DOVEXFI-405415 format. One record per residue (C-alpha): chain; x, y, z; residue number from 1; residue in one letter. Coordinates in Angstrom, 2 decimals, m for minus. Example, Ala and Ser with C-alpha at 12.3 -4.5 7.8 and 13.67 -1.06 7.14 Angstrom:
BEGIN
<pt senu="A" east="12.30" north="m4.50" up="7.80" pator="1" zator="a"/>
<pt senu="A" east="13.67" north="m1.06" up="7.14" pator="2" zator="s"/>
REM end
This chain:
BEGIN
<pt senu="A" east="m16.54" north="24.28" up="6.90" pator="1" zator="m"/>
<pt senu="A" east="m13.27" north="22.89" up="6.29" pator="2" zator="q"/>
<pt senu="A" east="m13.17" north="21.32" up="2.45" pator="3" zator="s"/>
<pt senu="A" east="m11.79" north="18.27" up="2.01" pator="4" zator="s"/>
<pt senu="A" east="m8.84" north="18.63" up="0.58" pator="5" zator="s"/>
<pt senu="A" east="m7.93" north="20.93" up="3.37" pator="6" zator="s"/>
<pt senu="A" east="m8.70" north="18.24" up="5.97" pator="7" zator="m"/>
<pt senu="A" east="m6.66" north="15.62" up="3.79" pator="8" zator="i"/>
<pt senu="A" east="m3.72" north="18.24" up="3.38" pator="9" zator="l"/>
<pt senu="A" east="m3.90" north="18.51" up="7.79" pator="10" zator="d"/>
<pt senu="A" east="m3.73" north="15.08" up="8.39" pator="11" zator="n"/>
<pt senu="A" east="m1.08" north="14.57" up="5.67" pator="12" zator="l"/>
<pt senu="A" east="1.08" north="17.54" up="7.76" pator="13" zator="a"/>
<pt senu="A" east="0.01" north="15.93" up="11.28" pator="14" zator="a"/>
<pt senu="A" east="1.30" north="12.10" up="9.70" pator="15" zator="m"/>
<pt senu="A" east="4.52" north="13.81" up="8.22" pator="16" zator="c"/>
<pt senu="A" east="5.30" north="15.28" up="11.99" pator="17" zator="r"/>
<pt senu="A" east="4.49" north="12.05" up="13.55" pator="18" zator="q"/>
<pt senu="A" east="6.30" north="9.77" up="11.12" pator="19" zator="e"/>
<pt senu="A" east="9.28" north="11.78" up="12.62" pator="20" zator="t"/>
<pt senu="A" east="9.04" north="10.07" up="15.45" pator="21" zator="h"/>
<pt senu="A" east="9.05" north="6.44" up="13.41" pator="22" zator="y"/>
<pt senu="A" east="12.31" north="6.13" up="11.04" pator="23" zator="v"/>
<pt senu="A" east="14.62" north="3.81" up="12.40" pator="24" zator="a"/>
<pt senu="A" east="18.18" north="4.25" up="11.30" pator="25" zator="q"/>
<pt senu="A" east="21.07" north="1.87" up="10.57" pator="26" zator="d"/>
<pt senu="A" east="21.62" north="m0.53" up="13.03" pator="27" zator="y"/>
<pt senu="A" east="23.89" north="m3.30" up="11.71" pator="28" zator="l"/>
<pt senu="A" east="26.90" north="m1.11" up="10.14" pator="29" zator="f"/>
<pt senu="A" east="26.64" north="1.44" up="12.32" pator="30" zator="h"/>
<pt senu="A" east="27.45" north="m0.77" up="15.40" pator="31" zator="q"/>
<pt senu="A" east="29.99" north="m2.78" up="13.56" pator="32" zator="q"/>
<pt senu="A" east="31.99" north="0.37" up="12.75" pator="33" zator="q"/>
<pt senu="A" east="31.29" north="1.34" up="16.50" pator="34" zator="q"/>
<pt senu="A" east="33.10" north="m2.47" up="17.18" pator="35" zator="e"/>
<pt senu="A" east="35.95" north="m1.84" up="15.16" pator="36" zator="m"/>
<pt senu="A" east="36.68" north="1.85" up="16.80" pator="37" zator="t"/>
<pt senu="A" east="36.33" north="0.37" up="20.39" pator="38" zator="v"/>
<pt senu="A" east="38.18" north="m2.95" up="19.84" pator="39" zator="n"/>
<pt senu="A" east="40.50" north="m2.29" up="17.16" pator="40" zator="g"/>
<pt senu="A" east="40.50" north="m3.93" up="13.69" pator="41" zator="p"/>
<pt senu="A" east="42.32" north="m7.13" up="15.36" pator="42" zator="q"/>
<pt senu="A" east="39.29" north="m7.77" up="17.62" pator="43" zator="h"/>
<pt senu="A" east="36.84" north="m7.36" up="14.47" pator="44" zator="a"/>
<pt senu="A" east="36.51" north="m10.73" up="13.24" pator="45" zator="a"/>
<pt senu="A" east="35.46" north="m11.86" up="17.08" pator="46" zator="a"/>
<pt senu="A" east="32.63" north="m9.29" up="17.53" pator="47" zator="a"/>
<pt senu="A" east="29.72" north="m9.76" up="18.86" pator="48" zator="a"/>
<pt senu="A" east="27.25" north="m8.78" up="15.81" pator="49" zator="v"/>
<pt senu="A" east="26.48" north="m11.81" up="13.86" pator="50" zator="v"/>
<pt senu="A" east="22.54" north="m10.58" up="12.90" pator="51" zator="v"/>
<pt senu="A" east="22.90" north="m9.28" up="8.99" pator="52" zator="d"/>
<pt senu="A" east="20.35" north="m8.01" up="6.86" pator="53" zator="m"/>
<pt senu="A" east="19.67" north="m11.45" up="5.30" pator="54" zator="d"/>
<pt senu="A" east="18.40" north="m12.23" up="8.62" pator="55" zator="c"/>
<pt senu="A" east="16.31" north="m9.17" up="8.52" pator="56" zator="r"/>
<pt senu="A" east="14.92" north="m9.99" up="5.14" pator="57" zator="t"/>
<pt senu="A" east="13.94" north="m13.56" up="6.00" pator="58" zator="k"/>
<pt senu="A" east="12.17" north="m12.75" up="9.12" pator="59" zator="m"/>
<pt senu="A" east="10.15" north="m10.04" up="6.83" pator="60" zator="a"/>
<pt senu="A" east="9.38" north="m13.08" up="4.39" pator="61" zator="q"/>
<pt senu="A" east="8.37" north="m14.86" up="7.90" pator="62" zator="w"/>
<pt senu="A" east="5.75" north="m12.49" up="8.51" pator="63" zator="c"/>
<pt senu="A" east="4.60" north="m12.00" up="5.44" pator="64" zator="y"/>
<pt senu="A" east="3.33" north="m15.70" up="5.71" pator="65" zator="k"/>
<pt senu="A" east="1.91" north="m15.60" up="8.69" pator="66" zator="v"/>
<pt senu="A" east="m0.34" north="m12.71" up="7.79" pator="67" zator="i"/>
<pt senu="A" east="m1.17" north="m14.23" up="4.51" pator="68" zator="d"/>
<pt senu="A" east="m2.18" north="m17.62" up="6.25" pator="69" zator="f"/>
<pt senu="A" east="m4.15" north="m15.66" up="8.87" pator="70" zator="c"/>
<pt senu="A" east="m6.16" north="m13.61" up="6.42" pator="71" zator="n"/>
<pt senu="A" east="m4.64" north="m10.36" up="8.08" pator="72" zator="f"/>
<pt senu="A" east="m3.83" north="m7.19" up="5.81" pator="73" zator="d"/>
<pt senu="A" east="m0.05" north="m7.10" up="4.85" pator="74" zator="r"/>
<pt senu="A" east="0.35" north="m3.42" up="5.78" pator="75" zator="e"/>
<pt senu="A" east="0.69" north="m4.88" up="9.53" pator="76" zator="t"/>
<pt senu="A" east="4.24" north="m6.46" up="8.51" pator="77" zator="v"/>
<pt senu="A" east="5.33" north="m2.95" up="7.78" pator="78" zator="a"/>
<pt senu="A" east="4.11" north="m1.99" up="11.37" pator="79" zator="i"/>
<pt senu="A" east="5.82" north="m4.74" up="12.47" pator="80" zator="a"/>
<pt senu="A" east="9.32" north="m4.50" up="10.98" pator="81" zator="m"/>
<pt senu="A" east="9.13" north="m0.56" up="12.06" pator="82" zator="n"/>
<pt senu="A" east="9.00" north="m1.73" up="15.55" pator="83" zator="t"/>
<pt senu="A" east="11.63" north="m3.88" up="14.95" pator="84" zator="l"/>
<pt senu="A" east="14.04" north="m1.86" up="13.46" pator="85" zator="d"/>
<pt senu="A" east="13.37" north="1.07" up="15.99" pator="86" zator="r"/>
<pt senu="A" east="13.93" north="m1.38" up="18.93" pator="87" zator="f"/>
<pt senu="A" east="17.22" north="m2.31" up="17.33" pator="88" zator="m"/>
<pt senu="A" east="18.37" north="1.22" up="17.24" pator="89" zator="n"/>
<pt senu="A" east="18.26" north="1.49" up="20.80" pator="90" zator="n"/>
<pt senu="A" east="21.29" north="0.58" up="23.23" pator="91" zator="h"/>
<pt senu="A" east="19.47" north="m1.28" up="25.93" pator="92" zator="h"/>
<pt senu="A" east="21.21" north="m4.64" up="27.30" pator="93" zator="a"/>
<pt senu="A" east="17.88" north="m6.63" up="25.35" pator="94" zator="s"/>
<pt senu="A" east="18.79" north="m5.27" up="22.10" pator="95" zator="t"/>
<pt senu="A" east="22.56" north="m5.84" up="22.15" pator="96" zator="q"/>
<pt senu="A" east="21.47" north="m9.40" up="23.18" pator="97" zator="a"/>
<pt senu="A" east="19.54" north="m9.17" up="19.49" pator="98" zator="c"/>
<pt senu="A" east="22.72" north="m8.15" up="17.61" pator="99" zator="l"/>
<pt senu="A" east="24.79" north="m10.96" up="19.48" pator="100" zator="t"/>
<pt senu="A" east="22.58" north="m13.51" up="19.46" pator="101" zator="d"/>
<pt senu="A" east="20.59" north="m15.10" up="15.92" pator="102" zator="r"/>
<pt senu="A" east="17.63" north="m16.74" up="18.25" pator="103" zator="r"/>
<pt senu="A" east="16.80" north="m13.47" up="20.13" pator="104" zator="q"/>
<pt senu="A" east="16.88" north="m11.76" up="17.11" pator="105" zator="y"/>
<pt senu="A" east="14.04" north="m14.10" up="15.72" pator="106" zator="q"/>
<pt senu="A" east="12.63" north="m13.98" up="18.93" pator="107" zator="l"/>
<pt senu="A" east="12.47" north="m9.69" up="18.31" pator="108" zator="a"/>
<pt senu="A" east="11.12" north="m10.20" up="15.27" pator="109" zator="a"/>
<pt senu="A" east="8.49" north="m12.65" up="15.79" pator="110" zator="m"/>
<pt senu="A" east="6.95" north="m10.94" up="18.77" pator="111" zator="t"/>
<pt senu="A" east="6.81" north="m7.82" up="16.94" pator="112" zator="s"/>
<pt senu="A" east="4.65" north="m9.38" up="14.43" pator="113" zator="l"/>
<pt senu="A" east="2.42" north="m10.75" up="17.24" pator="114" zator="y"/>
<pt senu="A" east="2.81" north="m7.04" up="18.65" pator="115" zator="q"/>
<pt senu="A" east="1.29" north="m5.49" up="15.68" pator="116" zator="a"/>
<pt senu="A" east="m1.42" north="m7.64" up="15.39" pator="117" zator="v"/>
<pt senu="A" east="m2.69" north="m7.50" up="18.43" pator="118" zator="k"/>
<pt senu="A" east="m2.96" north="m3.50" up="17.81" pator="119" zator="i"/>
<pt senu="A" east="m3.82" north="m3.14" up="14.58" pator="120" zator="h"/>
<pt senu="A" east="m5.95" north="m6.42" up="13.91" pator="121" zator="e"/>
<pt senu="A" east="m9.46" north="m7.68" up="14.59" pator="122" zator="p"/>
<pt senu="A" east="m8.31" north="m10.57" up="16.35" pator="123" zator="e"/>
<pt senu="A" east="m5.03" north="m10.98" up="18.21" pator="124" zator="a"/>
<pt senu="A" east="m2.91" north="m13.60" up="18.24" pator="125" zator="m"/>
<pt senu="A" east="m2.58" north="m15.99" up="21.32" pator="126" zator="d"/>
<pt senu="A" east="1.05" north="m15.81" up="22.88" pator="127" zator="p"/>
<pt senu="A" east="1.00" north="m19.58" up="23.00" pator="128" zator="a"/>
<pt senu="A" east="0.30" north="m19.64" up="19.73" pator="129" zator="l"/>
<pt senu="A" east="3.92" north="m18.08" up="18.65" pator="130" zator="i"/>
<pt senu="A" east="5.45" north="m20.49" up="20.92" pator="131" zator="a"/>
<pt senu="A" east="3.60" north="m23.24" up="18.84" pator="132" zator="k"/>
<pt senu="A" east="4.56" north="m21.51" up="15.54" pator="133" zator="i"/>
<pt senu="A" east="8.55" north="m21.61" up="16.92" pator="134" zator="s"/>
<pt senu="A" east="8.18" north="m25.38" up="17.03" pator="135" zator="h"/>
<pt senu="A" east="9.16" north="m25.10" up="20.89" pator="136" zator="g"/>
<pt senu="A" east="11.96" north="m22.85" up="20.15" pator="137" zator="t"/>
<pt senu="A" east="10.55" north="m20.23" up="22.56" pator="138" zator="y"/>
<pt senu="A" east="8.27" north="m20.59" up="25.13" pator="139" zator="t"/>
<pt senu="A" east="5.30" north="m17.87" up="25.98" pator="140" zator="v"/>
<pt senu="A" east="7.15" north="m16.17" up="29.09" pator="141" zator="a"/>
<pt senu="A" east="9.96" north="m15.09" up="26.59" pator="142" zator="e"/>
<pt senu="A" east="7.70" north="m14.28" up="24.26" pator="143" zator="i"/>
<pt senu="A" east="5.32" north="m12.10" up="26.57" pator="144" zator="e"/>
<pt senu="A" east="9.24" north="m10.64" up="28.47" pator="145" zator="a"/>
<pt senu="A" east="10.31" north="m9.54" up="24.78" pator="146" zator="m"/>
<pt senu="A" east="7.03" north="m7.84" up="24.45" pator="147" zator="e"/>
<pt senu="A" east="7.39" north="m5.90" up="27.34" pator="148" zator="v"/>
<pt senu="A" east="11.15" north="m5.18" up="26.17" pator="149" zator="q"/>
<pt senu="A" east="10.10" north="m4.06" up="23.02" pator="150" zator="l"/>
<pt senu="A" east="7.59" north="m1.66" up="23.98" pator="151" zator="l"/>
<pt senu="A" east="10.29" north="0.04" up="26.17" pator="152" zator="m"/>
<pt senu="A" east="12.65" north="0.28" up="23.42" pator="153" zator="g"/>
<pt senu="A" east="10.25" north="1.71" up="20.91" pator="154" zator="v"/>
<pt senu="A" east="8.95" north="4.42" up="24.27" pator="155" zator="a"/>
<pt senu="A" east="5.62" north="2.84" up="23.52" pator="156" zator="w"/>
<pt senu="A" east="5.35" north="3.92" up="19.81" pator="157" zator="r"/>
<pt senu="A" east="3.47" north="1.75" up="18.19" pator="158" zator="v"/>
<pt senu="A" east="1.01" north="3.49" up="15.75" pator="159" zator="n"/>
<pt senu="A" east="3.90" north="4.48" up="12.91" pator="160" zator="t"/>
<pt senu="A" east="2.04" north="6.07" up="9.70" pator="161" zator="p"/>
<pt senu="A" east="3.02" north="3.43" up="7.12" pator="162" zator="t"/>
<pt senu="A" east="3.28" north="4.06" up="3.13" pator="163" zator="t"/>
<pt senu="A" east="0.06" north="3.03" up="2.09" pator="164" zator="l"/>
<pt senu="A" east="m1.39" north="5.25" up="4.60" pator="165" zator="a"/>
<pt senu="A" east="0.26" north="8.57" up="3.02" pator="166" zator="f"/>
<pt senu="A" east="m0.84" north="7.03" up="m0.17" pator="167" zator="a"/>
<pt senu="A" east="m4.37" north="6.44" up="0.32" pator="168" zator="r"/>
<pt senu="A" east="m4.49" north="10.14" up="1.16" pator="169" zator="l"/>
<pt senu="A" east="m2.63" north="11.13" up="m1.48" pator="170" zator="l"/>
<pt senu="A" east="m4.47" north="9.48" up="m3.69" pator="171" zator="l"/>
<pt senu="A" east="m7.54" north="10.71" up="m2.21" pator="172" zator="e"/>
<pt senu="A" east="m6.34" north="14.20" up="m2.68" pator="173" zator="l"/>
<pt senu="A" east="m5.65" north="13.34" up="m6.53" pator="174" zator="l"/>
<pt senu="A" east="m9.34" north="12.20" up="m6.93" pator="175" zator="s"/>
<pt senu="A" east="m11.08" north="15.21" up="m5.33" pator="176" zator="n"/>
<pt senu="A" east="m10.59" north="17.63" up="m7.86" pator="177" zator="g"/>
<pt senu="A" east="m8.08" north="19.84" up="m6.07" pator="178" zator="q"/>
<pt senu="A" east="m6.05" north="20.75" up="m9.06" pator="179" zator="s"/>
<pt senu="A" east="m8.34" north="20.76" up="m11.75" pator="180" zator="d"/>
<pt senu="A" east="m10.06" north="23.21" up="m12.54" pator="181" zator="n"/>
<pt senu="A" east="m13.58" north="21.63" up="m13.83" pator="182" zator="d"/>
<pt senu="A" east="m13.99" north="20.17" up="m10.54" pator="183" zator="g"/>
<pt senu="A" east="m13.17" north="16.72" up="m11.44" pator="184" zator="e"/>
<pt senu="A" east="m10.96" north="14.68" up="m10.22" pator="185" zator="g"/>
<pt senu="A" east="m7.19" north="13.85" up="m12.00" pator="186" zator="l"/>
<pt senu="A" east="m7.54" north="10.04" up="m11.70" pator="187" zator="l"/>
<pt senu="A" east="m10.84" north="7.99" up="m12.20" pator="188" zator="d"/>
<pt senu="A" east="m11.87" north="5.33" up="m9.82" pator="189" zator="e"/>
<pt senu="A" east="m10.15" north="2.04" up="m11.79" pator="190" zator="f"/>
<pt senu="A" east="m7.00" north="4.07" up="m12.58" pator="191" zator="a"/>
<pt senu="A" east="m6.70" north="5.03" up="m8.57" pator="192" zator="l"/>
<pt senu="A" east="m7.38" north="1.28" up="m7.86" pator="193" zator="e"/>
<pt senu="A" east="m4.43" north="m0.01" up="m10.35" pator="194" zator="t"/>
<pt senu="A" east="m2.12" north="2.95" up="m9.20" pator="195" zator="v"/>
<pt senu="A" east="m2.54" north="2.10" up="m5.32" pator="196" zator="y"/>
<pt senu="A" east="m2.33" north="m1.63" up="m6.66" pator="197" zator="h"/>
<pt senu="A" east="1.11" north="m0.81" up="m8.06" pator="198" zator="l"/>
<pt senu="A" east="2.00" north="1.66" up="m4.42" pator="199" zator="v"/>
<pt senu="A" east="1.07" north="m1.52" up="m2.55" pator="200" zator="k"/>
<pt senu="A" east="3.79" north="m3.46" up="m4.68" pator="201" zator="i"/>
<pt senu="A" east="6.34" north="m0.96" up="m4.00" pator="202" zator="q"/>
<pt senu="A" east="5.63" north="m0.64" up="m0.36" pator="203" zator="s"/>
<pt senu="A" east="5.94" north="m4.24" up="0.16" pator="204" zator="e"/>
<pt senu="A" east="8.87" north="m3.86" up="m1.45" pator="205" zator="a"/>
<pt senu="A" east="10.41" north="m1.65" up="0.36" pator="206" zator="a"/>
<pt senu="A" east="9.61" north="m3.37" up="3.51" pator="207" zator="v"/>
<pt senu="A" east="11.50" north="m6.03" up="2.42" pator="208" zator="m"/>
<pt senu="A" east="15.20" north="m3.56" up="2.32" pator="209" zator="e"/>
<pt senu="A" east="17.17" north="m2.89" up="4.98" pator="210" zator="y"/>
<pt senu="A" east="18.20" north="0.30" up="3.75" pator="211" zator="d"/>
<pt senu="A" east="14.90" north="1.78" up="3.10" pator="212" zator="f"/>
<pt senu="A" east="14.10" north="1.80" up="7.30" pator="213" zator="m"/>
<pt senu="A" east="15.79" north="5.11" up="7.48" pator="214" zator="a"/>
<pt senu="A" east="13.55" north="6.96" up="5.07" pator="215" zator="i"/>
<pt senu="A" east="10.42" north="8.04" up="5.76" pator="216" zator="p"/>
<pt senu="A" east="6.71" north="6.49" up="4.35" pator="217" zator="p"/>
<pt senu="A" east="6.22" north="9.64" up="3.25" pator="218" zator="s"/>
<pt senu="A" east="8.93" north="9.92" up="0.44" pator="219" zator="v"/>
<pt senu="A" east="8.33" north="5.91" up="m0.02" pator="220" zator="v"/>
<pt senu="A" east="4.45" north="7.25" up="m1.11" pator="221" zator="a"/>
<pt senu="A" east="5.41" north="9.65" up="m2.78" pator="222" zator="y"/>
<pt senu="A" east="8.30" north="7.93" up="m5.12" pator="223" zator="a"/>
<pt senu="A" east="5.89" north="4.46" up="m5.23" pator="224" zator="a"/>
<pt senu="A" east="3.01" north="7.21" up="m6.39" pator="225" zator="i"/>
<pt senu="A" east="5.08" north="9.32" up="m9.00" pator="226" zator="h"/>
<pt senu="A" east="6.12" north="6.19" up="m10.36" pator="227" zator="n"/>
<pt senu="A" east="2.63" north="4.13" up="m10.60" pator="228" zator="a"/>
<pt senu="A" east="1.38" north="7.26" up="m12.59" pator="229" zator="l"/>
<pt senu="A" east="4.84" north="6.85" up="m14.85" pator="230" zator="l"/>
<pt senu="A" east="4.33" north="3.42" up="m15.51" pator="231" zator="a"/>
<pt senu="A" east="0.87" north="3.29" up="m16.42" pator="232" zator="l"/>
<pt senu="A" east="1.23" north="7.01" up="m18.89" pator="233" zator="g"/>
<pt senu="A" east="m1.36" north="8.91" up="m16.23" pator="234" zator="l"/>
<pt senu="A" east="1.31" north="11.81" up="m15.30" pator="235" zator="q"/>
<pt senu="A" east="0.46" north="14.97" up="m16.75" pator="236" zator="d"/>
<pt senu="A" east="2.86" north="17.51" up="m14.28" pator="237" zator="g"/>
<pt senu="A" east="m0.55" north="18.18" up="m12.55" pator="238" zator="a"/>
<pt senu="A" east="m0.29" north="15.10" up="m10.12" pator="239" zator="d"/>
<pt senu="A" east="3.05" north="15.76" up="m9.34" pator="240" zator="r"/>
<pt senu="A" east="2.59" north="19.37" up="m8.20" pator="241" zator="t"/>
<pt senu="A" east="m0.32" north="18.22" up="m5.89" pator="242" zator="v"/>
<pt senu="A" east="1.91" north="15.58" up="m4.65" pator="243" zator="l"/>
<pt senu="A" east="4.88" north="18.48" up="m4.25" pator="244" zator="t"/>
<pt senu="A" east="3.05" north="20.69" up="m2.07" pator="245" zator="r"/>
<pt senu="A" east="1.08" north="18.02" up="0.03" pator="246" zator="a"/>
<pt senu="A" east="4.55" north="16.73" up="0.95" pator="247" zator="l"/>
<pt senu="A" east="6.62" north="20.24" up="0.56" pator="248" zator="s"/>
<pt senu="A" east="7.98" north="20.10" up="4.30" pator="249" zator="t"/>
<pt senu="A" east="9.46" north="16.66" up="3.76" pator="250" zator="t"/>
<pt senu="A" east="10.82" north="16.55" up="0.60" pator="251" zator="l"/>
<pt senu="A" east="11.93" north="19.65" up="1.13" pator="252" zator="d"/>
<pt senu="A" east="14.95" north="17.79" up="3.26" pator="253" zator="a"/>
<pt senu="A" east="15.38" north="15.20" up="1.20" pator="254" zator="v"/>
<pt senu="A" east="18.31" north="14.87" up="m1.14" pator="255" zator="d"/>
<pt senu="A" east="17.33" north="15.01" up="m4.56" pator="256" zator="p"/>
<pt senu="A" east="19.63" north="12.03" up="m5.45" pator="257" zator="q"/>
<pt senu="A" east="17.92" north="10.08" up="m2.88" pator="258" zator="l"/>
<pt senu="A" east="14.71" north="10.81" up="m3.82" pator="259" zator="l"/>
<pt senu="A" east="15.72" north="9.55" up="m7.47" pator="260" zator="s"/>
<pt senu="A" east="17.50" north="6.36" up="m5.69" pator="261" zator="n"/>
<pt senu="A" east="14.42" north="5.44" up="m4.21" pator="262" zator="v"/>
<pt senu="A" east="12.66" north="5.71" up="m7.30" pator="263" zator="q"/>
<pt senu="A" east="15.17" north="3.63" up="m9.21" pator="264" zator="t"/>
<pt senu="A" east="14.62" north="0.94" up="m7.10" pator="265" zator="v"/>
<pt senu="A" east="10.95" north="0.93" up="m6.40" pator="266" zator="l"/>
<pt senu="A" east="10.70" north="0.87" up="m10.32" pator="267" zator="y"/>
<pt senu="A" east="12.64" north="m2.28" up="m10.43" pator="268" zator="q"/>
<pt senu="A" east="10.46" north="m3.77" up="m7.93" pator="269" zator="a"/>
<pt senu="A" east="7.35" north="m3.11" up="m9.62" pator="270" zator="v"/>
<pt senu="A" east="8.95" north="m4.37" up="m13.23" pator="271" zator="w"/>
<pt senu="A" east="10.37" north="m7.66" up="m11.72" pator="272" zator="d"/>
<pt senu="A" east="6.61" north="m8.44" up="m10.21" pator="273" zator="e"/>
<pt senu="A" east="4.70" north="m10.19" up="m13.49" pator="274" zator="p"/>
<pt senu="A" east="1.33" north="m8.99" up="m12.70" pator="275" zator="e"/>
<pt senu="A" east="2.79" north="m5.54" up="m12.24" pator="276" zator="a"/>
<pt senu="A" east="4.18" north="m5.60" up="m15.30" pator="277" zator="r"/>
<pt senu="A" east="1.16" north="m7.01" up="m17.32" pator="278" zator="d"/>
<pt senu="A" east="m0.94" north="m4.07" up="m15.73" pator="279" zator="i"/>
<pt senu="A" east="1.54" north="m1.89" up="m16.95" pator="280" zator="i"/>
<pt senu="A" east="2.09" north="m3.05" up="m20.40" pator="281" zator="q"/>
<pt senu="A" east="m1.89" north="m3.55" up="m20.77" pator="282" zator="t"/>
<pt senu="A" east="m2.77" north="m0.05" up="m20.03" pator="283" zator="c"/>
<pt senu="A" east="0.35" north="1.81" up="m21.42" pator="284" zator="n"/>
<pt senu="A" east="1.75" north="m0.69" up="m24.47" pator="285" zator="p"/>
<pt senu="A" east="4.22" north="2.70" up="m25.46" pator="286" zator="q"/>
<pt senu="A" east="5.92" north="2.36" up="m21.90" pator="287" zator="y"/>
<pt senu="A" east="8.97" north="0.89" up="m21.59" pator="288" zator="n"/>
<pt senu="A" east="11.27" north="0.32" up="m18.65" pator="289" zator="t"/>
<pt senu="A" east="13.81" north="2.90" up="m17.83" pator="290" zator="i"/>
<pt senu="A" east="16.47" north="0.43" up="m17.05" pator="291" zator="n"/>
<pt senu="A" east="15.48" north="m2.65" up="m18.52" pator="292" zator="n"/>
<pt senu="A" east="17.88" north="m4.60" up="m15.94" pator="293" zator="v"/>
<pt senu="A" east="17.43" north="m7.92" up="m15.37" pator="294" zator="n"/>
<pt senu="A" east="17.89" north="m8.79" up="m11.75" pator="295" zator="n"/>
<pt senu="A" east="17.82" north="m12.40" up="m11.88" pator="296" zator="n"/>
<pt senu="A" east="21.12" north="m13.41" up="m11.44" pator="297" zator="s"/>
<pt senu="A" east="21.01" north="m12.32" up="m7.75" pator="298" zator="g"/>
<pt senu="A" east="22.23" north="m15.34" up="m5.63" pator="299" zator="m"/>
<pt senu="A" east="21.70" north="m15.82" up="m1.82" pator="300" zator="d"/>
<pt senu="A" east="24.76" north="m16.58" up="0.83" pator="301" zator="c"/>
<pt senu="A" east="23.77" north="m19.79" up="m0.19" pator="302" zator="d"/>
<pt senu="A" east="24.39" north="m19.81" up="m4.08" pator="303" zator="d"/>
<pt senu="A" east="27.65" north="m18.05" up="m3.80" pator="304" zator="m"/>
<pt senu="A" east="29.22" north="m20.45" up="m1.16" pator="305" zator="e"/>
<pt senu="A" east="28.77" north="m23.19" up="m3.76" pator="306" zator="n"/>
<pt senu="A" east="29.35" north="m21.03" up="m7.04" pator="307" zator="d"/>
<pt senu="A" east="31.99" north="m22.90" up="m8.42" pator="308" zator="d"/>
<pt senu="A" east="30.31" north="m26.45" up="m7.59" pator="309" zator="d"/>
<pt senu="A" east="27.20" north="m27.26" up="m9.39" pator="310" zator="n"/>
<pt senu="A" east="26.94" north="m30.64" up="m7.97" pator="311" zator="h"/>
<pt senu="A" east="26.16" north="m28.28" up="m5.00" pator="312" zator="h"/>
<pt senu="A" east="23.96" north="m26.22" up="m6.67" pator="313" zator="d"/>
<pt senu="A" east="21.87" north="m29.05" up="m7.56" pator="314" zator="d"/>
<pt senu="A" east="21.57" north="m30.64" up="m4.19" pator="315" zator="n"/>
<pt senu="A" east="20.76" north="m26.96" up="m2.83" pator="316" zator="n"/>
<pt senu="A" east="17.96" north="m26.59" up="m5.52" pator="317" zator="h"/>
<pt senu="A" east="16.59" north="m29.87" up="m4.43" pator="318" zator="a"/>
<pt senu="A" east="16.39" north="m29.25" up="m0.78" pator="319" zator="m"/>
<pt senu="A" east="14.96" north="m25.73" up="m1.63" pator="320" zator="k"/>
<pt senu="A" east="11.89" north="m27.38" up="m3.16" pator="321" zator="q"/>
<pt senu="A" east="11.47" north="m30.48" up="m0.77" pator="322" zator="q"/>
<pt senu="A" east="11.78" north="m27.09" up="1.81" pator="323" zator="q"/>
<pt senu="A" east="9.06" north="m25.33" up="m0.13" pator="324" zator="q"/>
<pt senu="A" east="6.66" north="m28.20" up="m0.46" pator="325" zator="q"/>
<pt senu="A" east="7.43" north="m28.70" up="3.61" pator="326" zator="q"/>
<pt senu="A" east="5.83" north="m25.42" up="3.96" pator="327" zator="q"/>
<pt senu="A" east="2.91" north="m25.77" up="1.97" pator="328" zator="q"/>
<pt senu="A" east="1.95" north="m28.21" up="5.05" pator="329" zator="h"/>
<pt senu="A" east="3.42" north="m25.80" up="7.52" pator="330" zator="d"/>
<pt senu="A" east="3.46" north="m22.04" up="6.13" pator="331" zator="p"/>
<pt senu="A" east="4.76" north="m20.99" up="9.60" pator="332" zator="f"/>
<pt senu="A" east="8.27" north="m22.83" up="9.27" pator="333" zator="t"/>
<pt senu="A" east="10.90" north="m20.56" up="10.06" pator="334" zator="l"/>
<pt senu="A" east="13.95" north="m20.43" up="8.05" pator="335" zator="d"/>
<pt senu="A" east="17.43" north="m20.97" up="9.81" pator="336" zator="h"/>
<pt senu="A" east="19.61" north="m18.28" up="10.02" pator="337" zator="f"/>
REM end
């Protein structure tokens, strides 16, 4: 009879093969470069692409709001955004329309979430509800038509292995005594839950980041678990050996510098989360950040436009507070691009 560890390794190997069909590629900067090449620099300003990374971030944030309000699994957002990103990778006319029209891009993102919920949650969202959430911006017919376009655009591949799916198997591997000569797991139950919590924070940060869509989920899971173990003072070398062997095929193909960069970005995401930082400091008081950089100076587009005008900054702050109060009553409010 096949051992538990052997079954986990087989599942991981299958998922690593599967994820190769689900990794998206850059569609914003590549598209803009194509326009520069085809149309020439003089036409760059009039180029069709109007969607940017900020548009994607806002839609991911909106998806998390909806998922939280409906008490669905936040992992579903990772599936939805993966579907959206892969759809944007193809060269169909419907995809080009999404690049040139932010309204269409928003529709594609909303429909991706609707589709992911329908497939991966116990209850589906009626397209009429999505239309209502959009406050009349989209009709049921538009949503249903976009769903068909999405499915065709991603070749009906709607079951992406997520970062957390990989993480759960990898942590199970660490817990079942695979590498412990005494037959005991490397991590106890409390440690596993704590590590998984920190991995979830990192996985959600990766979903929000445009650059991470081209990183295989298995690599993100490896980096996130490594970060969590390191931050909690639980890393002893044996666990890294187990993780590396389990994902050897994928990791061998990854540039070590890229992996290091992924770990750094994900670690900063953990350290920027107050709850996670408290957990780390409680569990491992001796641990200090590798690179204690304060990223709170980042500004959104509105802030940058008004950087030299404090009066406008104050007005923007007041407007944002008002919007937040409104969203408490209507959590589905869509940000304007």
